[in-house]
Backbone of each chain as ProteinMPNN parsed JSONL, in Angstrom:
{"seq_chain_A": "MRGTHDLGGQPAGPIDRCEHDYEPWEKRIDAMMVLLGEKGVLSVDERRRGIEALGAEAYARLSYYEKWIASAANLLIEKGVFTVDELGRKMAEVEARAAAERAEGNRS", "coords_chain_A": {"N_chain_A": [[-44.012, -6.343, 32.52], [-43.66, -5.631, 29.094], [-43.707, -8.225, 26.729], [-41.1, -9.357, 24.5], [-42.135, -10.291, 22.122], [-44.574, -9.087, 21.972], [-45.76, -6.951, 20.11], [-47.692, -5.127, 19.339], [-48.685, -1.886, 18.446], [-46.203, -0.773, 18.801], [-43.507, 1.323, 17.601], [-42.503, 0.816, 14.218], [-40.844, -0.273, 11.226], [-41.414, -0.114, 7.609], [-43.725, -2.549, 6.213], [-42.776, -5.606, 4.82], [-44.159, -6.701, 1.991], [-43.686, -8.605, 0.105], [-44.206, -11.684, -1.541], [-42.881, -14.925, -0.845], [-41.288, -18.006, -1.751], [-41.41, -20.989, 0.171], [-38.628, -22.571, 1.688], [-37.402, -25.957, 1.324], [-36.603, -26.951, 3.901], [-38.082, -25.366, 5.602], [-40.679, -26.167, 5.071], [-40.499, -28.755, 5.987], [-40.13, -28.386, 8.718], [-42.572, -27.234, 9.369], [-44.302, -29.385, 8.792], [-43.351, -31.245, 10.65], [-44.015, -30.018, 13.065], [-46.804, -30.033, 12.966], [-47.245, -32.778, 13.092], [-46.131, -33.367, 15.634], [-47.935, -32.005, 17.2], [-50.368, -33.348, 16.592], [-49.785, -35.856, 17.583], [-49.789, -35.363, 20.227], [-47.523, -34.601, 21.541], [-46.397, -32.065, 21.61], [-47.817, -28.977, 22.098], [-49.316, -26.218, 20.269], [-49.488, -24.056, 21.89], [-47.5, -24.455, 23.807], [-45.323, -24.307, 22.107], [-45.448, -21.659, 21.258], [-44.992, -20.384, 23.705], [-42.377, -21.219, 24.07], [-41.109, -19.865, 21.971], [-41.438, -17.25, 22.794], [-39.758, -17.272, 24.911], [-37.221, -17.232, 23.925], [-35.657, -15.004, 24.071], [-34.78, -11.524, 23.591], [-32.747, -10.885, 21.747], [-32.389, -13.209, 20.129], [-35.006, -13.428, 19.231], [-35.249, -11.243, 17.532], [-33.297, -11.8, 15.651], [-33.65, -14.366, 14.501], [-35.309, -16.119, 11.815], [-38.77, -16.757, 10.898], [-39.358, -19.65, 10.809], [-37.0, -20.544, 11.901], [-37.293, -19.656, 14.511], [-39.398, -21.313, 15.292], [-38.178, -23.907, 15.225], [-36.097, -23.618, 17.014], [-37.467, -23.158, 19.388], [-38.959, -25.56, 19.566], [-36.895, -27.445, 19.798], [-35.776, -26.804, 22.32], [-38.006, -27.341, 23.966], [-38.509, -30.059, 23.493], [-36.244, -31.208, 24.509], [-36.606, -30.517, 27.21], [-38.836, -32.112, 27.703], [-37.779, -34.583, 27.522], [-37.694, -36.004, 25.157], [-35.514, -36.183, 23.481], [-31.98, -36.107, 24.225], [-29.691, -33.432, 25.104], [-27.149, -34.128, 24.253], [-27.671, -36.13, 22.322], [-29.02, -34.577, 20.399], [-27.02, -32.738, 19.722], [-25.062, -34.433, 18.59], [-26.495, -35.432, 16.402], [-26.942, -33.103, 14.944], [-24.327, -32.452, 14.23], [-23.752, -34.618, 12.619], [-25.553, -34.238, 10.494], [-24.631, -31.787, 9.53], [-22.08, -32.536, 8.645], [-22.76, -34.303, 6.633], [-24.058, -32.581, 4.858], [-21.939, -30.891, 4.204], [-20.282, -32.709, 2.884], [-21.873, -33.282, 0.698], [-21.886, -30.803, -0.541], [-19.194, -30.581, -1.25], [-19.011, -32.696, -3.004], [-20.706, -31.742, -5.008], [-19.207, -29.571, -5.89], [-17.118, -30.809, -7.169], [-18.216, -32.08, -9.38]], "CA_chain_A": [[-43.122, -5.927, 31.425], [-44.103, -6.054, 27.773], [-42.875, -9.265, 26.154], [-40.423, -9.008, 23.248], [-42.982, -10.671, 21.002], [-45.866, -8.379, 22.071], [-45.322, -5.77, 19.373], [-48.805, -4.26, 18.934], [-48.613, -0.471, 18.79], [-44.818, -0.292, 18.901], [-43.008, 1.878, 16.336], [-41.915, -0.216, 13.36], [-40.558, 0.173, 9.866], [-42.412, -0.549, 6.626], [-43.99, -3.982, 6.155], [-42.364, -6.264, 3.579], [-45.33, -7.411, 1.487], [-43.284, -9.524, -0.968], [-44.435, -13.117, -1.336], [-41.695, -15.707, -1.143], [-41.488, -19.452, -1.655], [-40.806, -21.605, 1.346], [-37.541, -23.512, 1.458], [-37.794, -27.317, 1.766], [-36.443, -27.146, 5.35], [-39.182, -24.689, 6.298], [-41.852, -27.034, 4.937], [-40.296, -29.932, 6.849], [-40.383, -27.974, 10.107], [-44.018, -27.063, 9.499], [-44.902, -30.723, 8.847], [-42.949, -31.878, 11.911], [-44.768, -29.408, 14.161], [-48.18, -30.541, 12.869], [-47.207, -34.156, 13.603], [-45.904, -33.334, 17.09], [-49.205, -31.578, 17.79], [-51.37, -34.414, 16.446], [-49.403, -36.988, 18.44], [-49.927, -34.961, 21.621], [-46.196, -34.418, 22.147], [-46.067, -30.642, 21.76], [-48.955, -28.164, 21.645], [-48.971, -24.922, 19.685], [-49.354, -23.105, 23.008], [-46.152, -24.653, 24.348], [-44.347, -23.806, 21.133], [-45.46, -20.186, 21.341], [-44.302, -20.025, 24.95], [-40.951, -21.431, 23.825], [-40.616, -18.779, 21.108], [-41.39, -16.029, 23.616], [-38.678, -17.422, 25.894], [-35.913, -17.286, 23.257], [-34.898, -13.799, 24.393], [-34.959, -10.432, 22.626], [-31.741, -10.931, 20.675], [-32.733, -14.31, 19.217], [-36.312, -13.145, 18.63], [-35.038, -10.291, 16.441], [-32.338, -12.312, 14.664], [-34.072, -15.596, 13.833], [-36.462, -16.055, 10.921], [-39.995, -17.373, 11.443], [-39.218, -21.084, 11.071], [-35.879, -20.727, 12.833], [-37.863, -19.521, 15.857], [-40.165, -22.534, 15.57], [-37.347, -25.081, 15.487], [-35.335, -23.354, 18.238], [-38.417, -23.373, 20.483], [-39.295, -26.99, 19.655], [-35.726, -28.175, 20.291], [-35.704, -26.604, 23.773], [-39.132, -27.991, 24.638], [-38.387, -31.52, 23.386], [-35.213, -31.568, 25.499], [-37.279, -30.448, 28.52], [-39.779, -33.229, 27.829], [-37.058, -35.851, 27.514], [-37.855, -36.72, 23.88], [-34.119, -36.499, 23.189], [-31.079, -35.404, 25.14], [-28.836, -32.403, 24.505], [-26.054, -34.814, 23.573], [-28.202, -36.761, 21.099], [-29.306, -33.526, 19.414], [-25.732, -32.203, 19.276], [-24.418, -35.396, 17.694], [-27.27, -35.508, 15.161], [-26.692, -31.874, 14.18], [-22.978, -32.566, 13.655], [-23.845, -35.617, 11.54], [-26.239, -33.615, 9.356], [-23.726, -30.767, 8.984], [-21.015, -33.233, 7.929], [-23.351, -34.844, 5.398], [-24.295, -31.45, 3.959], [-20.628, -30.439, 3.723], [-19.822, -33.713, 1.917], [-22.687, -33.108, -0.518], [-21.418, -29.581, -1.212], [-17.891, -30.898, -1.838], [-19.328, -33.548, -4.157], [-21.279, -30.858, -6.017], [-18.136, -28.732, -6.445], [-16.237, -31.615, -8.033], [-18.881, -32.5, -10.617]], "C_chain_A": [[-43.641, -6.457, 30.103], [-43.143, -7.113, 27.227], [-42.269, -8.817, 24.835], [-41.334, -9.221, 22.037], [-44.247, -9.816, 20.907], [-45.712, -7.0, 21.444], [-46.429, -4.768, 19.05], [-48.632, -2.828, 19.392], [-47.221, 0.089, 18.914], [-44.382, 0.313, 17.565], [-42.328, 0.772, 15.524], [-41.689, 0.371, 11.985], [-41.652, -0.284, 8.927], [-42.56, -2.073, 6.635], [-43.551, -4.517, 4.794], [-43.528, -7.117, 3.084], [-44.988, -8.385, 0.365], [-43.633, -10.961, -0.581], [-43.106, -13.832, -1.572], [-42.013, -17.191, -0.987], [-40.832, -19.962, -0.39], [-39.696, -22.55, 0.917], [-37.995, -24.898, 1.923], [-37.664, -27.509, 3.279], [-37.551, -26.47, 6.149], [-40.449, -25.542, 6.242], [-41.726, -28.256, 5.851], [-40.569, -29.587, 8.313], [-41.885, -27.832, 10.333], [-44.691, -28.429, 9.667], [-44.591, -31.41, 10.179], [-43.76, -31.318, 13.085], [-46.218, -29.877, 14.162], [-48.234, -31.95, 13.452], [-47.039, -34.186, 15.121], [-47.176, -32.905, 17.824], [-50.23, -32.702, 17.761], [-51.062, -35.603, 17.35], [-49.479, -36.63, 19.929], [-48.592, -34.759, 22.331], [-45.966, -32.95, 22.509], [-47.243, -29.815, 21.234], [-48.448, -26.84, 21.066], [-48.76, -23.884, 20.795], [-47.969, -23.217, 23.652], [-45.103, -24.079, 23.406], [-44.292, -22.27, 21.146], [-44.739, -19.715, 22.593], [-42.786, -20.158, 24.766], [-40.345, -20.344, 22.95], [-40.467, -17.495, 21.931], [-40.22, -16.064, 24.598], [-37.291, -17.413, 25.256], [-35.034, -16.089, 23.614], [-34.957, -12.788, 23.254], [-33.985, -10.533, 21.454], [-32.09, -12.005, 19.652], [-34.053, -14.026, 18.514], [-36.151, -12.222, 17.426], [-34.218, -10.909, 15.308], [-32.903, -13.473, 13.854], [-35.26, -15.354, 12.907], [-37.62, -16.833, 11.553], [-39.792, -18.851, 11.786], [-37.986, -21.403, 11.918], [-36.366, -20.591, 14.283], [-38.62, -20.793, 16.232], [-39.246, -23.666, 15.994], [-36.515, -24.869, 16.759], [-36.212, -23.615, 19.462], [-38.685, -24.862, 20.676], [-38.117, -27.78, 20.218], [-35.625, -28.039, 21.806], [-36.79, -27.388, 24.505], [-38.991, -29.517, 24.61], [-37.268, -32.034, 24.294], [-35.841, -31.566, 26.896], [-38.165, -31.653, 28.768], [-39.082, -34.586, 27.797], [-37.221, -36.658, 26.244], [-36.471, -37.086, 23.329], [-33.248, -35.698, 24.149], [-30.295, -34.336, 24.377], [-27.728, -33.083, 23.686], [-26.519, -35.468, 22.277], [-28.435, -35.722, 20.008], [-27.998, -32.968, 18.849], [-25.039, -33.138, 18.297], [-25.149, -35.469, 16.353], [-27.014, -34.276, 14.299], [-25.327, -31.93, 13.509], [-22.996, -33.538, 12.473], [-24.476, -34.993, 10.288], [-25.335, -32.566, 8.702], [-22.623, -31.413, 8.155], [-21.531, -33.776, 6.595], [-23.557, -33.725, 4.378], [-22.976, -30.947, 3.374], [-20.099, -31.396, 2.667], [-20.574, -33.563, 0.6], [-22.248, -31.868, -1.289], [-20.093, -29.847, -1.915], [-18.086, -31.746, -3.105], [-19.835, -32.696, -5.318], [-20.211, -29.997, -6.67], [-17.25, -29.499, -7.411], [-16.89, -31.913, -9.375], [-19.103, -31.316, -11.55]], "O_chain_A": [[-44.023, -7.624, 30.01], [-41.926, -6.932, 27.254], [-42.851, -7.993, 24.129], [-41.313, -8.456, 21.074], [-44.92, -9.82, 19.875], [-45.554, -6.002, 22.147], [-46.15, -3.68, 18.544], [-48.454, -2.569, 20.582], [-47.053, 1.292, 19.112], [-44.836, -0.131, 16.51], [-41.659, -0.097, 16.083], [-42.277, 1.392, 11.627], [-42.691, -0.78, 9.364], [-41.638, -2.793, 7.015], [-43.903, -3.963, 3.753], [-43.85, -8.14, 3.688], [-45.888, -8.938, -0.267], [-43.392, -11.395, 0.546], [-42.302, -13.401, -2.398], [-42.88, -17.581, -0.205], [-39.82, -19.426, 0.061], [-39.813, -23.245, -0.092], [-38.855, -25.017, 2.796], [-38.514, -28.158, 3.888], [-37.918, -26.93, 7.23], [-41.195, -25.636, 7.217], [-42.713, -28.729, 6.415], [-41.155, -30.377, 9.053], [-42.407, -28.258, 11.363], [-45.528, -28.62, 10.549], [-45.45, -32.07, 10.764], [-44.143, -32.06, 13.989], [-46.801, -30.095, 15.224], [-49.146, -32.282, 14.21], [-47.723, -34.941, 15.811], [-47.46, -33.378, 18.925], [-50.884, -32.984, 18.765], [-51.974, -36.278, 17.827], [-49.261, -37.484, 20.788], [-48.527, -34.746, 23.56], [-45.416, -32.633, 23.564], [-47.621, -29.935, 20.069], [-47.327, -26.408, 21.331], [-47.959, -22.96, 20.654], [-47.348, -22.212, 23.997], [-44.132, -23.454, 23.833], [-43.219, -21.674, 21.055], [-43.966, -18.758, 22.549], [-42.015, -19.324, 25.24], [-39.199, -19.943, 23.157], [-39.496, -16.755, 21.778], [-39.749, -15.023, 25.057], [-36.29, -17.568, 25.956], [-33.812, -16.149, 23.477], [-35.159, -13.153, 22.096], [-34.359, -10.293, 20.306], [-32.088, -11.745, 18.449], [-34.209, -14.343, 17.335], [-36.834, -12.392, 16.416], [-34.422, -10.579, 14.139], [-32.665, -13.56, 12.65], [-36.106, -14.501, 13.173], [-37.468, -17.474, 12.592], [-40.027, -19.262, 12.923], [-37.948, -22.439, 12.583], [-35.913, -21.316, 15.169], [-38.498, -21.29, 17.352], [-39.495, -24.319, 17.007], [-36.256, -25.82, 17.497], [-35.768, -24.212, 20.443], [-38.647, -25.369, 21.797], [-38.313, -28.687, 21.027], [-35.413, -29.029, 22.506], [-36.532, -28.018, 25.531], [-39.315, -30.189, 25.589], [-37.333, -33.159, 24.789], [-35.636, -32.498, 27.673], [-38.247, -32.16, 29.887], [-39.715, -35.618, 28.018], [-36.93, -37.854, 26.226], [-36.285, -38.17, 22.777], [-33.702, -34.751, 24.792], [-30.25, -34.348, 23.147], [-27.416, -32.661, 22.572], [-25.843, -35.373, 21.252], [-28.1, -35.943, 18.844], [-27.88, -32.751, 17.643], [-24.492, -32.692, 17.289], [-24.518, -35.555, 15.299], [-26.885, -34.379, 13.079], [-25.175, -31.51, 12.361], [-22.338, -33.309, 11.458], [-23.997, -35.193, 9.172], [-25.276, -32.465, 7.477], [-22.265, -30.908, 7.091], [-20.845, -33.72, 5.575], [-23.271, -33.891, 3.192], [-22.903, -30.616, 2.19], [-19.532, -30.962, 1.665], [-19.994, -33.699, -0.478], [-22.233, -31.863, -2.52], [-19.884, -29.397, -3.042], [-17.424, -31.542, -4.123], [-19.443, -32.9, -6.467], [-20.287, -29.716, -7.866], [-16.697, -28.927, -8.351], [-16.206, -31.991, -10.395], [-19.65, -31.484, -12.64]]}, "seq_chain_B": "MTARFAVGDRVTVRRADPPGHVRTPYYIRGKTGVVERHCGAFPNPEELAYGRDGLPATPLYRVRFRQREVWPDYAGQEADTVDIEIYEHWLEPV", "coords_chain_B": {"N_chain_B": [[-68.376, -23.955, 31.969], [-70.218, -21.127, 32.964], [-70.891, -18.21, 31.068], [-69.792, -15.107, 32.192], [-70.247, -12.546, 31.298], [-72.51, -10.667, 29.201], [-73.485, -10.225, 25.738], [-72.961, -6.947, 24.658], [-72.368, -5.935, 27.149], [-70.342, -3.65, 29.014], [-66.889, -3.871, 29.467], [-63.788, -3.976, 31.268], [-60.387, -4.452, 30.545], [-58.186, -6.254, 32.528], [-55.477, -4.676, 34.22], [-53.033, -6.221, 34.357], [-49.785, -7.704, 34.771], [-48.356, -10.237, 34.419], [-45.55, -12.558, 34.422], [-44.586, -15.06, 31.951], [-46.647, -17.048, 29.659], [-48.932, -15.185, 27.964], [-52.047, -14.274, 26.568], [-53.293, -11.892, 26.166], [-53.038, -8.884, 24.563], [-50.509, -6.462, 25.268], [-51.065, -3.768, 24.786], [-53.782, -3.447, 25.114], [-54.48, -3.742, 27.72], [-56.088, -2.52, 30.586], [-57.854, -1.019, 29.123], [-61.214, -0.122, 28.104], [-64.018, -1.784, 26.712], [-66.695, -3.178, 24.663], [-68.618, -6.129, 24.911], [-68.769, -8.004, 22.054], [-69.39, -10.49, 20.986], [-69.957, -13.907, 22.061], [-67.439, -16.322, 21.923], [-67.265, -18.944, 22.503], [-66.069, -21.602, 24.694], [-62.895, -22.487, 25.876], [-60.003, -24.576, 26.559], [-57.67, -23.082, 28.784], [-55.219, -21.221, 27.265], [-53.014, -20.158, 28.521], [-52.369, -21.98, 30.407], [-52.159, -24.335, 28.911], [-49.835, -23.774, 27.6], [-47.868, -24.577, 29.29], [-47.954, -27.254, 29.299], [-50.076, -28.24, 30.76], [-53.606, -29.169, 31.346], [-55.404, -27.076, 31.079], [-58.026, -26.916, 31.939], [-60.949, -26.005, 33.92], [-62.728, -25.388, 30.786], [-62.491, -22.108, 29.496], [-64.498, -19.207, 29.13], [-64.429, -17.369, 26.083], [-64.314, -14.152, 24.735], [-65.301, -11.873, 22.152], [-64.229, -8.678, 22.077], [-65.051, -5.318, 21.562], [-63.353, -2.363, 20.873], [-63.049, 1.21, 20.932], [-61.02, 2.836, 18.616], [-60.01, 5.369, 19.127], [-59.943, 5.421, 21.845], [-58.127, 3.512, 22.439], [-55.728, 4.291, 21.293], [-54.126, 7.193, 22.013], [-53.298, 9.15, 20.176], [-54.693, 8.604, 17.885], [-55.476, 8.94, 14.47], [-57.419, 8.282, 12.712], [-60.818, 7.548, 11.56], [-63.542, 8.586, 13.657], [-65.387, 6.598, 14.183], [-63.991, 4.241, 14.041], [-63.035, 0.943, 15.046], [-61.498, -1.682, 17.041], [-61.379, -5.17, 17.219], [-60.872, -7.612, 19.672], [-60.02, -10.832, 20.785], [-60.581, -12.108, 23.922], [-59.912, -13.8, 26.936], [-62.065, -14.75, 29.67], [-61.013, -14.414, 32.289], [-59.446, -12.227, 32.119], [-61.068, -10.058, 32.106], [-63.097, -7.452, 33.556], [-66.126, -6.277, 35.115], [-67.604, -3.099, 34.232]], "CA_chain_B": [[-68.384, -22.722, 32.767], [-71.193, -20.165, 32.459], [-70.273, -16.935, 30.71], [-70.079, -14.066, 33.186], [-70.644, -11.304, 30.626], [-73.449, -10.805, 28.088], [-73.21, -9.365, 24.591], [-73.363, -5.568, 24.941], [-71.804, -5.489, 28.437], [-69.059, -2.938, 29.0], [-65.892, -4.594, 30.269], [-62.436, -3.408, 31.279], [-59.336, -5.456, 30.553], [-57.361, -6.095, 33.725], [-54.147, -4.11, 33.983], [-52.108, -7.14, 35.022], [-48.521, -7.815, 34.033], [-47.65, -11.425, 34.905], [-44.599, -13.173, 33.499], [-45.149, -16.28, 31.374], [-47.352, -16.971, 28.375], [-50.157, -14.417, 28.115], [-52.657, -14.043, 25.25], [-53.931, -10.577, 26.11], [-51.999, -7.947, 24.136], [-50.114, -5.45, 26.264], [-51.632, -2.439, 24.511], [-55.214, -3.345, 25.418], [-54.7, -3.882, 29.156], [-56.556, -1.271, 31.19], [-58.822, -0.34, 28.245], [-62.61, -0.543, 28.247], [-64.722, -2.04, 25.463], [-68.032, -3.769, 24.753], [-68.653, -7.515, 24.428], [-69.388, -8.056, 20.728], [-69.975, -11.84, 20.873], [-69.331, -15.039, 22.743], [-66.711, -17.156, 20.949], [-67.223, -20.316, 23.004], [-65.198, -21.803, 25.857], [-61.723, -23.261, 25.446], [-58.954, -24.745, 27.58], [-56.91, -21.841, 28.945], [-53.917, -21.361, 26.607], [-51.936, -19.773, 29.437], [-52.024, -23.23, 31.081], [-51.72, -25.271, 27.865], [-48.462, -23.41, 27.231], [-46.937, -25.243, 30.211], [-48.189, -28.696, 29.245], [-51.209, -28.655, 31.595], [-54.794, -29.382, 30.505], [-56.127, -25.813, 30.85], [-59.439, -27.066, 32.284], [-62.113, -26.047, 33.032], [-62.713, -24.509, 29.613], [-62.704, -20.713, 29.899], [-65.203, -18.443, 28.085], [-63.656, -16.417, 25.28], [-65.199, -13.102, 24.221], [-64.756, -10.874, 21.226], [-64.523, -7.381, 22.686], [-64.84, -4.227, 20.596], [-62.816, -1.14, 21.493], [-62.942, 2.365, 20.027], [-59.597, 3.106, 18.357], [-59.626, 6.648, 19.76], [-59.688, 5.184, 23.269], [-56.959, 2.63, 22.551], [-54.535, 5.042, 20.89], [-54.396, 8.615, 22.303], [-53.031, 10.008, 19.015], [-55.299, 7.975, 16.707], [-55.853, 9.979, 13.516], [-58.432, 7.749, 11.794], [-62.214, 7.931, 11.751], [-64.127, 8.516, 14.991], [-66.161, 5.355, 14.334], [-63.124, 3.064, 13.898], [-62.93, 0.07, 16.222], [-60.638, -2.862, 16.933], [-61.948, -6.306, 17.945], [-59.841, -8.484, 20.228], [-60.585, -11.971, 21.51], [-59.998, -12.058, 25.257], [-60.473, -14.775, 27.876], [-62.871, -14.134, 30.728], [-60.288, -14.037, 33.506], [-58.782, -10.931, 31.895], [-62.085, -9.008, 31.997], [-63.831, -7.045, 34.749], [-67.289, -5.437, 34.761], [-67.391, -1.649, 34.401]], "C_chain_B": [[-69.365, -21.722, 32.143], [-70.496, -18.836, 32.181], [-70.729, -15.855, 31.683], [-70.64, -12.799, 32.544], [-71.57, -11.604, 29.453], [-73.006, -9.899, 26.94], [-73.761, -7.972, 24.9], [-72.84, -5.047, 26.275], [-70.516, -4.703, 28.214], [-68.103, -3.647, 29.95], [-64.548, -3.866, 30.19], [-61.43, -4.545, 31.353], [-58.448, -5.211, 31.768], [-55.976, -5.564, 33.364], [-53.13, -4.959, 34.749], [-50.868, -7.314, 34.15], [-47.737, -9.043, 34.502], [-46.557, -11.853, 33.933], [-45.275, -14.383, 32.861], [-45.923, -16.011, 30.103], [-48.717, -16.334, 28.569], [-50.724, -14.121, 26.732], [-53.318, -12.678, 25.115], [-52.882, -9.536, 25.743], [-51.754, -6.855, 25.175], [-50.882, -4.138, 26.059], [-53.097, -2.306, 24.911], [-55.499, -3.44, 26.914], [-55.05, -2.521, 29.758], [-57.601, -0.543, 30.357], [-60.216, -0.932, 28.427], [-63.262, -0.693, 26.877], [-66.066, -2.671, 25.73], [-67.974, -5.189, 24.203], [-69.427, -7.553, 23.121], [-70.022, -9.414, 20.483], [-69.266, -12.805, 21.82], [-68.661, -15.904, 21.683], [-66.72, -18.632, 21.353], [-66.349, -20.381, 24.244], [-64.099, -22.781, 25.467], [-60.769, -23.471, 26.616], [-58.056, -23.501, 27.598], [-55.503, -21.981, 28.336], [-52.741, -20.98, 27.499], [-51.485, -20.966, 30.28], [-51.502, -24.26, 30.078], [-50.251, -25.031, 27.511], [-47.425, -24.081, 28.123], [-47.203, -26.742, 30.3], [-49.3, -29.178, 30.151], [-52.478, -28.65, 30.756], [-55.644, -28.122, 30.29], [-57.602, -25.877, 31.217], [-59.722, -26.461, 33.66], [-61.979, -25.077, 31.861], [-63.151, -23.105, 30.041], [-63.441, -19.958, 28.794], [-64.267, -17.431, 27.402], [-64.638, -15.429, 24.663], [-64.492, -12.328, 23.118], [-65.208, -9.518, 21.755], [-64.147, -6.281, 21.701], [-64.438, -2.951, 21.332], [-62.824, -0.015, 20.456], [-61.46, 2.711, 19.875], [-59.129, 4.376, 19.057], [-59.332, 6.462, 21.242], [-58.444, 4.316, 23.469], [-55.674, 3.412, 22.296], [-54.796, 6.531, 21.075], [-54.215, 9.511, 21.073], [-53.645, 9.44, 17.744], [-55.864, 9.026, 15.766], [-56.926, 9.51, 12.535], [-59.829, 8.22, 12.14], [-62.657, 7.739, 13.207], [-64.774, 7.148, 15.23], [-65.278, 4.1, 14.29], [-63.034, 2.27, 15.196], [-61.901, -1.021, 15.97], [-61.274, -3.964, 17.791], [-60.817, -7.215, 18.424], [-60.516, -9.613, 20.985], [-59.834, -12.138, 22.829], [-60.695, -13.076, 26.161], [-61.053, -14.073, 29.101], [-62.055, -13.652, 31.926], [-59.495, -12.738, 33.349], [-59.766, -9.759, 31.928], [-62.746, -8.73, 33.348], [-65.033, -6.214, 34.314], [-66.96, -3.961, 34.986], [-68.366, -1.129, 35.446]], "O_chain_B": [[-69.341, -21.5, 30.932], [-69.634, -18.394, 32.941], [-71.921, -15.718, 31.957], [-71.412, -12.069, 33.166], [-71.449, -12.637, 28.795], [-72.259, -8.94, 27.137], [-74.898, -7.837, 25.352], [-72.865, -3.84, 26.513], [-69.707, -5.039, 27.349], [-68.457, -3.979, 31.081], [-64.221, -3.232, 29.187], [-61.597, -5.485, 32.129], [-58.01, -4.085, 32.005], [-55.387, -5.943, 32.352], [-52.459, -4.478, 35.662], [-50.91, -7.094, 32.939], [-46.59, -8.918, 34.931], [-46.63, -11.541, 32.744], [-46.417, -14.698, 33.195], [-45.875, -14.918, 29.54], [-49.568, -16.886, 29.267], [-49.98, -13.758, 25.821], [-53.848, -12.348, 24.054], [-51.939, -9.314, 26.503], [-52.671, -6.398, 25.858], [-51.293, -3.487, 27.019], [-53.609, -1.193, 25.035], [-56.637, -3.242, 27.337], [-54.401, -1.512, 29.479], [-58.179, 0.442, 30.816], [-60.376, -2.079, 28.845], [-63.088, 0.149, 25.996], [-66.534, -2.706, 26.868], [-67.364, -5.434, 23.163], [-70.6, -7.181, 23.075], [-71.072, -9.501, 19.847], [-68.16, -12.559, 22.3], [-69.263, -16.186, 20.647], [-66.227, -19.477, 20.607], [-65.937, -19.353, 24.782], [-64.356, -23.785, 24.804], [-60.721, -22.665, 27.546], [-57.729, -22.944, 26.549], [-54.689, -22.763, 28.828], [-51.613, -21.416, 27.272], [-50.372, -20.978, 30.805], [-50.532, -24.968, 30.35], [-49.521, -25.961, 27.169], [-46.248, -24.152, 27.77], [-46.755, -27.416, 31.227], [-49.475, -30.385, 30.317], [-52.469, -28.2, 29.611], [-56.509, -28.105, 29.414], [-58.362, -24.983, 30.847], [-58.819, -26.407, 34.495], [-61.237, -24.096, 31.918], [-64.067, -22.946, 30.848], [-63.053, -20.055, 27.629], [-63.456, -16.756, 28.035], [-65.674, -15.827, 24.131], [-63.274, -12.147, 23.135], [-66.403, -9.242, 21.866], [-63.078, -6.305, 21.091], [-65.096, -2.524, 22.28], [-62.633, -0.252, 19.263], [-60.739, 2.861, 20.861], [-57.993, 4.453, 19.524], [-58.576, 7.232, 21.835], [-57.793, 4.369, 24.513], [-54.669, 3.227, 22.983], [-55.622, 7.09, 20.353], [-54.903, 10.523, 20.942], [-53.186, 9.746, 16.644], [-56.628, 9.897, 16.181], [-57.303, 10.251, 11.627], [-60.01, 9.164, 12.909], [-62.189, 6.829, 13.891], [-64.718, 6.609, 16.335], [-65.786, 2.996, 14.487], [-62.966, 2.833, 16.288], [-61.488, -1.254, 14.835], [-61.657, -3.727, 18.936], [-59.911, -7.544, 17.658], [-61.465, -9.388, 21.736], [-58.613, -12.289, 22.849], [-61.92, -13.193, 26.147], [-60.619, -12.995, 29.508], [-62.359, -12.613, 32.512], [-58.944, -12.215, 34.318], [-59.362, -8.604, 31.796], [-62.931, -9.63, 34.167], [-64.988, -5.532, 33.29], [-66.133, -3.624, 35.833], [-68.368, 0.064, 35.75]]}, "name": "protein", "num_of_chains": 2, "seq": "MRGTHDLGGQPAGPIDRCEHDYEPWEKRIDAMMVLLGEKGVLSVDERRRGIEALGAEAYARLSYYEKWIASAANLLIEKGVFTVDELGRKMAEVEARAAAERAEGNRSMTARFAVGDRVTVRRADPPGHVRTPYYIRGKTGVVERHCGAFPNPEELAYGRDGLPATPLYRVRFRQREVWPDYAGQEADTVDIEIYEHWLEPV"}
């Protein structure tokens, strides 16, 4: 069966050729992936396999760096680098901090 | 590992359809081309993708295909080609 990611030769719409700046979070993900590779924790091949395993719906919906981080999160859980619970708590902490910063910004 | 194919050899891409991480594009499987160059030998990415070492290093070839043979309705020039880098275990002699 053709993989969701294996798009060569499939009908497609026009290509968006607009350049765009990367968001800070995208640059951070890129840097984190380079570090994980250099430290021998996660190879680019594993990360690609993880992206291909996200499923057709997620593959179509997520942006480029969203695919990277979703794949890396799954793989790092598999490898025992962190647990599902640790990741869930950290995400909630970051979301709360971001919400507090937005509220602070609205007041000033 | 010694390279099985020489530059200029005609090779056919295996028409295999395994699950898992595969680097050979779906559209080129079953097509025949000519070895354009040796690219070296590298750990097999289909193994690296699962955290294994991918050894022994596997020869990688750049194979040239005629676009008219790849795409039945190709409307470009007769001489147009597409080059694809393919690992040895995906290739068979013609």
